[in-house]
Structure formats: structure tokens, C-alpha cells
N, C-alpha and C positions, 0 to 999 in steps of 0.2 A: 601362700603369700602372707608376710607378717602383718600384724594388725595395724601398725602405723601406716604401712604402704596402702593397705586396704582403705583405711579412713581417708588418706590423701587422695586416692583415686576417685573415691566417691565424692569428695569435696570438689575436685576438679570437674567431674562430670556435672555436679550440681551447679557449679559456677558457669560452666558453658551453657547449660540449659537456661539458666537466668539471663545470660547475656543474649542468647538467641531469642529468648522471649522479648527482651528489651528492643532488640533490633526489629523484631516483627511489630512491636508496638510503635516504635518511632517511624517505621515505614508507613504504618497505617496513619499516623498523625501527619506525615508528609503528604500522603495521598489525599487525606481529608482537607488539609490546608490548601493544597494545590487545587482541589476541586472547588473549594469555596472561593479562591481567588479567581478561578476561571469563571465561575458563576457570576461573581461580582463584576468582573470585566465584561462579561457578556451583557449583563443588565445595563452598565454604563454605556457600552458601545451601542447597544440597541436603542437606549434612551436618547443619546446624542443624534443618532441617525433619524429617530422619529422626529426630533426637534427640527432637523434639517429638512426632512420631507414636508413637515407641517409648514415651515417657512416658505418652501417652494410653492405649496398650494396657496398659502396666504398671499404671497407676492403676485402669483398669477391671477388670482381672483381680484386683488386690488387693482392691478393694471387694467384688467378687463372691465372692472366697474367704472374706472375713470374713462375708458374709451366709450362705454355705453352712455355715461353721463354727458360727455362731450358731444356725442351724436345727438343726444336729446336736446342739449342747449342750442344746437344749430338747426335741428329739424323740427323741434317741438312735437315729435312723434312720441306718443305715450308708451309705445312698445319699447322704446329704448329706456325709458325710465323704470319700467317693470324689469327689464333685463338687468339694469343697474341694481335694483333691489335684490334680485336673485343672486348676483355675483357677490353682493355684500353679505350674504348669509354665512359664507365661510369665514371671513374675518370676525364676524359677530360671534360665531361659534367658538373661535379660538379665544376671544375676549372672555366669554363665559367660562371657558376652561380655566384660564388664568385666575380670574377672580374667585372661582369656586375653590381652587387649590390654595389661595391666599387667605381663605377664611380660617378662623380658629375655633374649633377644629376644621380641617378641610372638608368641604362638601363633595364627597366623591361621586354621589349620584349626579349632582349638577355638573361636575367636571366631565363625567362620562357623556352626558347629553351634549355639552358643548364640544367635546372631542369629536363625537359622531357628526354634529352639525358642521364641523370644520372639514368634513369629508376625509377624515383620517382613517387609517386601517385599524379596526378594533383590537387587533392582535398587539398593536403598539402601545396601547393605553397604559398597561401596568408598568412597562419599562420607562415610558416617558414621565409618568407621575412619580415613580420612585426617584429618578434623577432630579426632578423638580423639587421634591420634598426633602430628599437626603442631602442634596448639594446646593440648596438655594442660597447658602451663605458663602459658597466657594466663589472666588472673584469672578471667574468666567461666567458661571451660571447666573450669579447675581447681576452681572452687567447685562446678560442676555434678557433677563426678566425686566430690568429697567428699561431697555430699548423697546421691549415688547409693550410695556405700559405706555411709553411715549407714543408709540405707533397707534395704540388704541385711542389715545387722546386726540391725536391728529385725525383719526378716522371719525371720531365723534364730531369734530368740527366740519369734516367733509359731509357727514350726514346732515348737520344743520344747514350748511350752505346748499346742499342738494334739495332739502325741504323748502328753503327759501326760493331756490330756482324754480321748483315745481309749482309753488304758489304764485310766483310772478308770471310764469308762462300761462297758468290757468286763469289769471285775471284779465280783464280788458278795460281800458287799453293797457298794453305792456310798456314798461319803462326800459327803453333800450339801454340807456346808460347804466341803469342798475343791473340789468342782465349782463352787460359787459363786465361790470365790476365783480359780480359773482363768479363769472367764468375765469377772470384773472386770479381771483382768490383760490379757486379750485386748482388751477394750474400750479400755483405756489405751493399749496398743500401736497399736491401729487409729487412735486419735486422734493419736498421735505420727506415724504414717505419713501421715496426711492433711496434717499440717503440713509434713512433709518434701516430700511431692508438690507442695504449694503453692510451697514454696521452690525446688524443682527447676524448676518451670514458670516462675516469675518470673525465675530466673537464665537460662534458655534464651531467654526473651523479650528480656532485656537483652543477651544475647550476639548475638541476631539483629539487634537494632537497632545494636549496636556494629559488627558485621560489615558491615552495609549502609552505615553512615556512613563507616567506615574505607575500605571499598572505593570508595565514590564519591569521597571526598576524595583518596585515593591515586591513583585513575585520573585525576582532574582535574589533580592536580599533575604527574604524569608526562606527560600529554598536553600540558599547557602548556609544559613544558620542551622536549619533542621538537618540538612544532609551532612553538614560538617560533624555534628554529634554522632549521627548514625554511622557515617563512614569510619570514624575513629574507632568505634567499638567493633564495627564489622571487620575492619582491617586486622585488629588484633586476633580475632577468632579465625578468620579465614587463613591467616598465615600458617597456623598449625594444621588447619583442615586441608588446605590445598596440597600440601606435600603428601599427605596420606592418600588423598583422592588421586593425585597425579600418579603415584606409584601403583595404585590399584588399577587405574585405567590403562596405564602402559602394560601392566602385567596381563590384564584381560586382552588387550589388543594383540600382544605377543602370542598368547595362548590361542586366541581365535585364528590369527594368521597361521600359526604353526599347524593347527588342526584342520584348517580349511584350504591351505595354499601350499604348493610345491616349493620346497626351500631353495631349490636350484634356480628355477625359472620365474617364480613368483606367480604362476598361473594357478587357477583353482585346481585342487587335487581331486582324486577319485571321490572322496566323501562329499565335498562340496558339489561336485558335478552331478552326483546322484541326487542331491537335494534339488539342484537347479532343474534337472530333467523331470523329476517327480512333480515339481511345481508347474513346469511348462506343459506336462501331460494333462494335468488338471485344467489348465487354462484352455488348452486345445480342445479337450472334451466339452468344457463348458460353452465355449464359443464356436464349436463345430468347425475348427480351423485345422490346417495341416502343420506338420512339423517334420524336420529331418535331422538325422544324426549321422555325422560323417566320422568314420573311424580311420585314423591316419597312422601309417607306420613308415618310418624313414628307411629308404633303400640305401644300402652301402654305408650304413652307419658303423657297423662293427669294425670296418677297416680303419677308421680314424683312431679308435682306441688302440688297435694293434700297431699302427704306424707312428702315431704322435703321442700316445698316452691318454690316460683318462682325463687329464686336465683339458686337453684339446677337445675330447668328446663333450665335456661339459660346456666348452665354448660353443661348440656346434649347436648343442641343445638350446642354450640361451639365445643364440642368434636366430635359430629356426623359430623359437617361441615368439621373438620380437617380430619376425616377418609374418608369422601366422596372425598375430594380433592386428598387424597393419593391413592384412589381406581381407579379413572378414568385415562384415557390416557392424555398425555400432550396436545393433540389437542382437547380435550373435554372441556366443560364448565359446572360447577355446580353453581346454583343460589338458593337463598332462596326467595320464593314468599311471605312468611309470616307465622306466627305460626309455626307448625311443617311440613309444606309443602316445598318440594325442587324439583327442576327440573334439568335434566341433558341434555345437547345438544351434540349429537354425529354427527360429520360431515364426509363426504366421506364414508358412510356405503354402500358398494356394496353388502354385504351379511348380512342377519339378524342374523347370528351367532355371528357377532360382538356385537350387542345389547345384545344377550344372555350372552356372556362372561362378558360384563361390568356389567350387572344386577347380575350375580352370584358373581362377585367380590364384588359388593356393599353389597349383602346380607351376604357375608362372613365377611365383615368388621364390622358388627353389632353384631356378635356372642358374643364377649367378653363383660362382664358387664363394665359399666362406673363408675370409682372411683370418688366419690363426695368429695369435700373439708370437708364436714361435717362428713366424715368418713363412710358414707353408700355407697351402690352400687345400680346401677339401669341398667336393661337390656331392651333394646327396640328392636323391629323388624322394618322391613321396607316393606311396600307394594308398588310394582312398577307396573305402567301401561306404556306400550310402544306403541307409535304411530310412524308410519313410513311415510316419505315423498317419493313420492306423494300419496301412496295408501290411507293413512288415512287423508289426508288433504294437501293443498298446501299453507296454511297461518298459522300464529301463533295461531289464535284463534281456528281454526278447529283442528289443531294438539294438542293443549292443551286440548280441550274438549275430543278428542278421547283418549288421554293418561289418562286423569282424569277418564273417563268412564271405561277404562281397569283397572285402579287402584282400583276402587270400586268393580269390579268383584273379584279381589284378596281379598279384605276385606270380601266380602260375603262368600268366599270359604276357609276361614281359615287364612288369613293374612300372612305376612312374606313370600312373594313370588313375582313372576312377571307374567304378562300376556300381550300378544299383543292384541291390539284393534281388529284387523282382526284375528279371531281365525283360519281361514283357513291357516294362515301362521304358526301356531304351528303344527309340525308334530306329536308330541307325546301327549302333553296335553296343555291346555290353561293356567293352573296354575302350577307353580313349587314351591312348598313349601319347606321350610327347618326347 
């Protein structure tokens, strides 16, 4: 090779290597960016869901606290007041969580204590606080925090009214008008808290939708930018590589098919069948299972060549091959050894009746004459010899000889039938003719 061409080839190889490396790097960047986006979306999604779950616990506790306080106002039973204080523990914990996070710097220890007091799942703490701190200036999150603050202020007024109610009920004599006034104010505050809870829930729902849409579009945009550059480089390289690989694959497939399949019928040839039988023998030995080999020879085949020519003979072989494939089970294999000789491999044969059934189906498929393209018809029979593993042999050569020997017994006794090599295995007769 001239020096200039050698240098040019090396330069192209070096350029291809650099481009391939660039593709790898860009794909790694794509993957890293995508994973970071997924991680961020997961944090945001989990954080918003934690807010929603916390809001549900807060609302349920607030409503139950109001019920207990109302029962206390009517019954003056101290147990209801204690139940009210117990229900109030959840909103108080959430208030401590919020105020701790709003400290500068945030009081994470106090926030965690309040989070737990709010009866929240500890696993949600990190995601909720990240959303709170990272997005506290985002309009939806900021509005939710504002509503949360207003609700805590209303709860503080509820606590003061509840304390006044408790003091009034504890004194004697009680002022009924004052008790009625306190109860009315509590009802008004409960209505305000219900409205705030609805606003908070609506804001969180909008935040969740916004986060989902923003995350999706952001991910799409980033992926398009990164993938666009990667695909542009990859396309240039793969165009030249694909042609070479395609030619190699096609060549390999042709060589493999030619070396392992019969060119006339497309069936496995002798070489491939030997490999299949060897593998099946190993499986049968490993699993202690049976196997059968059927040796098939066409009856009256030579006449079609003599009468209509070899092209007609090829038509008969192709049609018989098609019929044999349709006659055997999906787990079985039919191959052409050459000429008018075929073999069928039956695996996992625990009962010889399986081989009998397959042989009878094969004989049945040859009953109808074969229509030739020249306009004539030809009918062939099939003589079948059956050898079983391990009784008639434990390797392909022995099994093939045994099956071939059984087939010749069929030829001698009338053709178009089947026989086992070991005649003691036939309960009724060695040859079954049709």
C-alpha cells in the first residue's frame, strides 16, 4: 500500500475511534442527565405527595378536634376536652415543622420532631423538606405555605377560645351567654379552617400538575438537545458501518444456511441433523427420558423422474417436505439426508405410542397425489423405520442404522408402513401398512 493511502487509512480509523468515543461520552452524559432528571422528578413528586398526605392528616385531626370540642361544650365532660387536646397534637406538630423550616438557617432537628408529631411517615421527611426549601419561592409552593400559615393562626385563635371555654365551664356559676358566644366563634373559625383546607388542597393539586408538566417538558427538551447532537454524529458513523455489517451478516447467514440446510427443500441437512441428534441424546441422557428416530424413504419416487423428469422429482420432494413439516409436532425435527431419504427426530418420547402416532400421521399425509406444475399427478408412499433411544442405540450412528434396518423390513414386506427396529416392542405387528 502506498504511504499516502496508509496514512489516510490510519487517519480515518483514528477519526472513527474518536467519534465512537465521543458517542460513548455523549450517551453517558445523556444517561447521567436523564437519571438526574428522574431523581429530581421523584423528589418533587414524593415531596408534593407528602404535602398532600400531611394535609389529609391535618384536616382529619382538625375536624375531629372540632367535634370533640363541640361535644365538650354541650356535655361539659372533661374527657372530650382531653380528646380535643390529643387531636390538636397533629396540627401543632405541623406548625412546628413549618416554623422550624422557616428559620434562618432551617432548624432540621425541630422540623423532624414536628414532622413526627404530625403523624407523618418518617420516610417522607427528606422529600417534603427539599420541596419546601428548594421551591419555597415557586408561586404554588409559596401560596401553599401562606395558606398553611393562615391556618396555623386560625388554630391559635381556636386554642385560645378552647382555653376560655374550658375555664368558663370549670368556674361556677357558668355564664350561659358567654358559653354560647364562645361556641359561635368556634363554629365560625371551623368554617374558616375548612375553606383554608380546601384552598391548600387545591393549591397542592395545582403544584403537582405543574411539577409533572414542567418535569416532562424539561426532560423532553434536554433529551432532544443531547440526543440531537449524539444522533447526528452516530448517524454519520453508522451509515458507513451498517453497509459493511449488513454484508457480513448476510454472508454469514448464507454460509450458515448453505452448510446446515438442504438447498432444495430448506430442511436441515445431514450435518445439522447430526448436531441436533447429538444434543438431543445428551438431553435425554441427562433427564433420563426417551427419544425416537424415524428413517423415511419414499416409495415409487424413481418413477416420477423417469416419467416427468428431474424437475418434477424436485417438486415432489419439496411438497413431501412441506407435508412432513406440517405432520410432525412443533417439538420434532425433520431433515433431508439426501435423495428421497428423510429422518424425523422425536424428543421426550416416554411412550412408543407417540412414535406410532407420528408415523401414522406421516403416512396419512402422503395419501393424496401431488399435483405437478406440468399438469400431471404423482403419488408416493413412505416406508418408515423407527429406532428408540436407548433400546436401539445410544448414539446417532447406531440409531440411524437401526432405523434404516427397520425401514428396509417395511420395504421387504409391502412398503408404505412403519416398523420398530426392536420387533418385541410391537404388540400387534411389526409392519403397519396402509
